[in-house]
N, C-alpha and C positions, 0 to 999 in steps of 0.2 A: 773429586768424588767423595761423597759422604762416608764416614767410617763409623760403624756401630760401636758404641761404648756401653759396657755393662753397667748396671746400677752399682753405685758405690765406687765407680772408677775414679781414681785420683790422678791428675796430670803429673807427669814425672819431669818433663823437660821444661825449660823456661818458656819455650814457645807455646807449649800446651797450656801452661799456667796463664800466659797472656791471652790466649784465645778464650779460655774459660772465663776470665775477667770480662772480656769484651762481650761474650754471649750473655753473661749475667747482666751487664750494663744495658745491652740492647733490650733484653726482656723487661728489665725494670723501666726503661724508657717507654716501651709500649704500654705497660700498665699505667704508668704515670699519665701518658697521653689520654688513655681511656678514662682514667679518673678525672682528669681535667675536663674532658668532653662531657662526662656525666654531671660534673659539678655545674658547668655552664648551662646544660639543659635544665637541671633542677632550678638554677637561679632564674632562667628565662621563664619557666613555668610559674615560679613563685611570683615574679613580677607581673605576669600576664594572666594569672589564673582567673581574674575577674572577667576578662574578655573571652577566655576559653569557655567558662561556664555559660556566658551569654550565647556564644555560638552553638554550644551543645543544646542549650535550652531552645534556641530558635529552630534548630534542626528537628528536635523532638516535637515541637509545636507543629511544624510543617508536616511531618510524617503522620502525627495523630490527626491533624486537621484533614489531610488527604484521605486517610482511612475512614474518618467519620463522614466526610462528604460522600465517598463511594457507598458506604453502607446506608446512610440515613437520607441522602438526597438523590444521588445518581441512580441507585438500584430501584427505588420506588418510582422514579421518573421513567426509567426504562420500561418497567411493567405497565405503568399508566399509558405510555405512548403506544406500546404494543397492543394494549386493549382498545385504545381509541382507533387504531389503524385497521382493526379486523373488518369493520363494515365497509370501509373504503376499498379494501382489497377484494371484498365480495363484489362490489360494484364493478371493479376493474375486470375481474374474472368473467362476470356476466357480459360485460361489454365485448370481451374477446370472442364470445360465442354468439354475439348478435351482429346485426348489420344495419346500415342506413341510419335513419334518424334515431332509432332505438339505441343503437350502439353509441352514437354521439351523446345522447342524453345520459346514458350510464357512465360514460367517461367523465362527463361534467359533474355528476353526482360524486364520483370517486374523487374528483379534484376539490369540490366545494363542501361535500358532506351531505349526510342525510340520516334520518332516524335518530336525530339528536346526537349524532357522532360527528367528529371532525372528518373533513376530507384531507387529502394529502397536503394541500397548501396550508391548512391550519396546523397540521401535525409538524410541518417544517417550521412554521413560525413559532410554535409553542414548545416543540421538542427537538429542535434542530441539532442539538448536541448529542442526541441519543442514537443508538443503532437504528431504531425504528425511524427516526427523523432522517437519517441518511438514506435508508431504503426508500422512504417516501419520495425523495428526490428522483430516484430511478423511476418509480411508478408514475410520478407526475410528468416526467420527461416523456415517457412512453405514451401516456394519455394525450399529451399535447401533440405528439408526433402523429398519433392515430386520428386526431381531429384537425389535422392540417395546420396547426399552429407551430410552425417550424422553428421560429426564433425562440419561443418559450421552451420548446423541447430542447434546443441546444443549451439554453441557459441552465435548466435543471439538470440535464444529464452531465454537463461539464462540472457541476458542483458535486456530483455523486462520486464516491470513492469506494473501492472494494478490492479485496484480494481473491474474491470468488472466481473459480475456474471458468464459470459460464457467464455470470452477470457482468463481470468487468469488461470482457470483449464485446458483449452484447450492447452495453451502454456506449462504448466507443464507436462501434459500428453504426448504432442508431444515430449518432451525431453525423456520421457520414451520410446516412439516408436523408437527414434533414437538410444538409447542405446540397445534396443532389436535387432535392425538391425546390430549393431556392435558386436552382440553376447556377450552382457554384461547384462544378465537377472537380476542379483542381483541389479544393479543400476536401471534398468528399473522398477523393482518391487517397489523400494523406491519412484520413481517419480509417478508411478501410484497411490500408496497409498496416497501420498501427494496431488495429484490432486483430488482424491476422497474426501479428508478431507477439501480442500480449500473452497468449497461452497457446499451448500445442495440444489440441485435442481434435477428435474426429468430427465434432459438431461445429464449433465456431470457426476453426481455422480454415477448412475448405470453403465454408460459407462466405467468409470475407475475402478470401483469395479470389473467389469467383466474382464477387462484386467489384473488387479492385481491377480484375482483368477486363470486365465489361466496361468499366469506367475509363480505363486506360485506352481501350479501343475507341471509345467515344472521343477521347482527347487526341487520338491519332498516334498514341505511343505504343506501337506494336511490340517493341522489345520488352517493355514492362509487362504487357499483357501476356506475351508468350512465356515469360519467366514464371508468372503466377499460375498459368494454366499447366505448365510442365510440372510444377511442384504438386498441384492437385493430382495429376495423373500418376506421379511417382510415389508420393507419400500417402495419398488418401484414395487409392483405387476403388475402395468399397463405398465411398461416399456418394450421395445423390448427385453432387456437383461433378463428379468424375464422368458421369454419363453425358454431360453437356460440353465437355472439354473440346471434342472434335468440332462442334458447331462453331466455336469461336476461334479455335487455333488457326484455321485456315485464314480467317480475317486478319488475325494478328500478324501472321507470316507475310501476307500479301502487302502489308503496310511497310515492310522493311526493304 
């Protein structure tokens, strides 16, 4: 047990004197070790300062280069890409509100461009690294899906990436739609289920749970269909899909 000693305390017995000498020796040894370590560090720095300065210089150049790239190249490119995409987006929106040959024509203009502006394909080719270029992949995929070019739709949508609550699952589910049109329901089911799991919201989740259930019924997988339908009924009772659950639930149960 440690004993408190007042300041100025002098050891009286021989044992106390020996302990004091040992304490002083240990303290001195610690400081000597620290001094030696500091000296070795200083010596290492002195020997390698040339390389240290080179490394610091390279790091500074990389950081400054990145900042300059962002400010003088990437940001203007982002603005230019967004400006170029405005007309293509208008064509796309008009196509959604049209039908037949007119709709197909507008989707094609959205893809290839018009009024002296780039279409989505040109934007992807010229501004693929920008946010607008990434978004153009989504629009191009949906345009191809709506014009029955399913493999192109899959290719563009698969290259699109997003953290958006709605767009991310919509893109994934649209790939499922394309596979279903290509008569590949197994792949379609995988994408519908993935789309349903990507986000949890009252719009995309029940939408793709229902598509997954219907596709599972088509594949004869009643258990999977029932699981998806029950989830819609339990978690999204106010959704439009909930009103259709009973239509398919009986079919799913009859398969088991």
